[in-house]
C-alpha positions in Angstrom: -272.4 59.1 -82.1 -273.3 56.0 -84.1 -272.0 57.6 -87.3 -268.4 57.3 -86.2 -269.0 53.7 -85.1 -270.4 52.8 -88.5 -267.6 54.6 -90.3 -265.0 52.7 -88.3 -266.8 49.4 -89.0 -266.7 50.2 -92.7 -263.1 51.2 -92.7 -262.1 48.0 -90.8 -264.1 45.8 -93.2 -262.5 47.5 -96.2 -259.0 47.0 -94.9 -259.6 43.5 -93.7 -260.4 42.8 -97.4 -257.7 45.0 -99.0 -254.7 45.3 -96.7 -251.5 44.2 -98.5 -249.5 43.5 -95.3 -247.6 40.2 -95.8 -248.2 39.3 -92.2 -251.8 38.4 -93.0 -250.5 35.2 -94.7 -249.5 33.7 -91.4 -251.8 35.4 -88.9 -255.1 33.8 -88.0 -257.0 37.1 -88.4 -256.7 40.9 -88.4 -256.8 42.7 -85.1 -258.3 46.1 -86.1 -258.8 47.6 -82.6 -261.2 47.9 -79.7 -263.1 50.5 -77.8 -265.1 53.6 -78.4 -265.3 55.3 -81.8 -265.9 58.5 -79.9 -262.8 58.2 -77.7 -260.9 61.3 -76.7 -257.8 59.1 -76.2 -256.4 56.7 -78.8 -253.7 54.2 -77.6 -251.4 52.8 -80.2 -249.3 49.7 -79.6 -246.9 47.8 -81.8 -248.5 44.6 -83.1 -250.9 41.9 -81.9 -249.5 39.0 -79.9 -250.6 35.3 -79.9 -253.7 35.8 -77.7 -254.8 38.8 -79.7 -254.3 36.9 -83.0 -256.5 34.1 -81.6 -259.3 36.4 -80.4 -259.1 39.4 -82.8 -258.9 41.9 -79.9 -255.8 44.0 -79.0 -254.2 44.0 -75.6 -255.9 41.1 -73.9 -252.8 39.3 -72.5 -250.9 40.2 -69.4 -249.9 43.6 -70.8 -253.5 44.3 -71.6 -254.5 43.4 -68.0 -251.8 45.8 -66.7 -253.1 48.5 -69.1 -256.7 48.0 -67.8 -255.4 48.4 -64.2 -253.7 51.7 -65.2 -256.8 52.9 -67.0 -258.7 52.2 -63.8 -256.2 54.2 -61.8 -257.3 57.3 -63.8 -261.0 56.4 -63.7 -261.2 55.1 -67.2 -262.3 51.8 -68.7 -261.4 50.2 -72.0 -264.8 51.2 -73.4 -263.9 54.9 -72.8 -260.8 54.8 -75.1 -259.8 53.2 -78.4 -256.8 50.9 -78.7 -255.1 49.6 -81.7 -251.7 48.8 -83.1 -249.3 50.0 -85.8 -249.7 46.7 -87.6 -253.0 44.8 -87.6 -251.6 41.3 -87.9 -249.4 39.3 -85.6 -245.7 39.0 -86.7 -244.5 35.4 -86.4 -242.9 34.5 -83.0 -243.9 38.1 -81.9 -240.9 39.5 -83.8 -240.7 43.3 -84.5 -242.7 44.3 -87.5 -240.6 45.4 -90.5 -240.8 48.9 -92.0 -242.6 47.4 -95.0 -245.2 45.7 -92.8 -245.8 49.0 -90.9 -246.1 50.9 -94.2 -248.7 48.4 -95.5 -250.9 48.9 -92.5 -250.3 52.7 -92.2 -253.3 53.9 -94.2 -255.6 51.7 -92.1 -254.3 53.4 -89.0 -254.6 56.8 -90.6 -258.2 56.1 -91.5 -259.0 55.1 -87.9 -257.3 58.3 -86.5 -259.3 60.4 -89.0 -262.7 58.9 -87.9 -262.1 58.8 -84.2 -260.3 62.2 -84.3 -258.9 61.8 -80.7 -257.8 64.7 -78.6 -254.7 62.8 -77.6 -252.8 59.9 -79.1 -250.8 57.8 -76.7 -248.0 55.7 -78.1 -247.1 52.5 -76.2 -243.5 51.6 -76.6 -240.7 52.6 -79.0 -242.1 51.0 -82.1 -245.4 52.9 -81.9 -243.6 56.1 -81.0 -241.1 55.8 -83.9 -244.0 55.6 -86.3 -244.7 59.3 -85.6 -241.6 60.7 -83.7 -238.6 59.5 -85.6 -235.5 60.9 -84.0 -236.1 60.2 -80.3 -235.4 57.5 -77.8 -238.2 56.2 -75.7 -236.0 56.4 -72.6 -235.6 60.2 -73.2 -239.2 61.0 -74.2 -241.5 58.8 -72.1 -244.0 61.0 -70.3 -243.5 63.8 -72.8 -246.0 65.4 -75.2 -245.2 66.1 -78.9 -247.2 68.1 -81.4 -246.5 66.4 -84.7 -247.6 67.5 -88.2 -247.6 64.9 -91.0 -249.1 65.0 -94.5 -251.5 62.1 -93.8 -252.5 63.0 -90.2 -252.4 66.7 -90.0 -251.3 68.1 -86.6 -251.8 65.7 -83.7 -250.9 65.6 -80.0 -248.8 62.6 -79.0 -247.9 61.4 -75.6 -245.2 58.7 -75.3 -245.3 55.9 -72.8 -243.3 52.7 -72.3 -245.0 49.6 -73.5 -247.0 47.8 -70.7 -245.3 44.5 -71.7 -241.8 45.9 -71.2 -242.9 47.4 -67.9 -244.2 44.1 -66.6 -240.7 42.6 -66.6 -238.8 45.7 -65.4 -239.7 47.3 -62.1 -238.1 50.6 -63.0 -240.0 51.0 -66.2 -243.2 49.9 -64.3 -243.0 52.7 -61.9 -242.1 55.2 -64.6 -245.1 54.0 -66.7 -247.5 54.3 -63.8 -246.3 57.8 -63.0 -246.5 58.9 -66.7 -250.0 57.3 -67.0 -251.3 59.4 -64.0 -250.5 62.6 -66.0 -253.0 61.7 -68.7 -256.2 63.4 -67.2 -254.5 66.7 -66.6 -252.9 66.6 -70.0 -256.2 66.0 -71.6 -257.8 69.0 -69.8 -254.9 71.2 -70.9 -255.3 70.2 -74.6 -259.1 70.7 -74.4 -258.6 74.2 -73.0 -256.4 75.1 -76.0 -259.0 74.0 -78.5 
């Protein structure tokens, strides 16, 4: 168990030192991720926000609080999962990260996925989804599962959700996200049976 934890610590330390993402120039610090290195579920968001940049922990603002509530609704805590972002540094004014910034942080994310080796990867929002599932719209695929094979990640199971931040300000999305979230435990069981 501790082997994965140590490996993750080493990978994060390596990339904090060597990541070439230009966002690091303006960000206060890297936000590598948070949670269990033995997690069966890996959540991937877009980028750290102001609070995350300040404290170095992902999803701790109002969207993070909402995410914790939804985790509780399926009998999980943050310590049971691992959560990170596509880019590890806050974009100025919370703008969308550029393709170059995403690319500069990609190997860091790939290394994390390889170590944790989750049963299920849950993408939060369209930016995280587009990193793995290129030709789809989040409004069409939220609550759907995809088996994606890529050269750097092998074949992985992805489950697409709306981003909790978007759902906070839109009642319709909020209900859809809650409903989609509730499917996670049965989806996990289904995947584990196949293995």
